[in-house]
C-alpha positions, 0 to 999 in steps of 0.5 A: 539680274542680267547674268541669269538671262540667256542672250539670243544668238546672233547670226550674221547674213551676207557681209553684214558682220564685216560691214558692221565691224568697219563702222567707227569705234563709237558706232560699233559700241552703240550698235553693241549696246542695241544688239544686247538690248535685242538679245535681252528682249528689250525694245530698241532705243532708236529704231523702227519696224520694216514690214516691207522687208519682212515679218519681224524685221526692224532697223537699228538707227545709229547717228553721230554728228553727220554720220548715220549707220543702219543695221537691219535685223529680224528677231522672230525666226528660229529663236535667233537674231539674224542681222540681214544688212549693215550699212553707212547711210549716205542718202542726202534725201532725208531720214528714209532708208534708201530703197537699194538698201531695203531691197538687199535686206529683203532679198536676204530675208527671203533667202533666210526664210527659204533656207530655214524652211528647207532645214 
């Protein structure tokens, strides 16, 4: 029963929460469902691993019509889900996540790991 399960805490990094809250309502609802799945320890419906960003990092992919939104998170640190980056994917070059978005997520991942080691 879901009510008996404890959901993992979500911790937003940088401006990721603000950006995700600006997603269109339909996209926010889809994101909320995916994050709940993650909190329950279930697999994503539409996502992928991003080992180039860091260990345990995944990307949630949300698409509707011609719009694409991405949320990059890590679940394997300190028993929390850390949302590293959220953005509207505007690349015209296929489905790959743009390098600058991956670079920002990687930077936030490194900062997060470093801060967790210090505490």
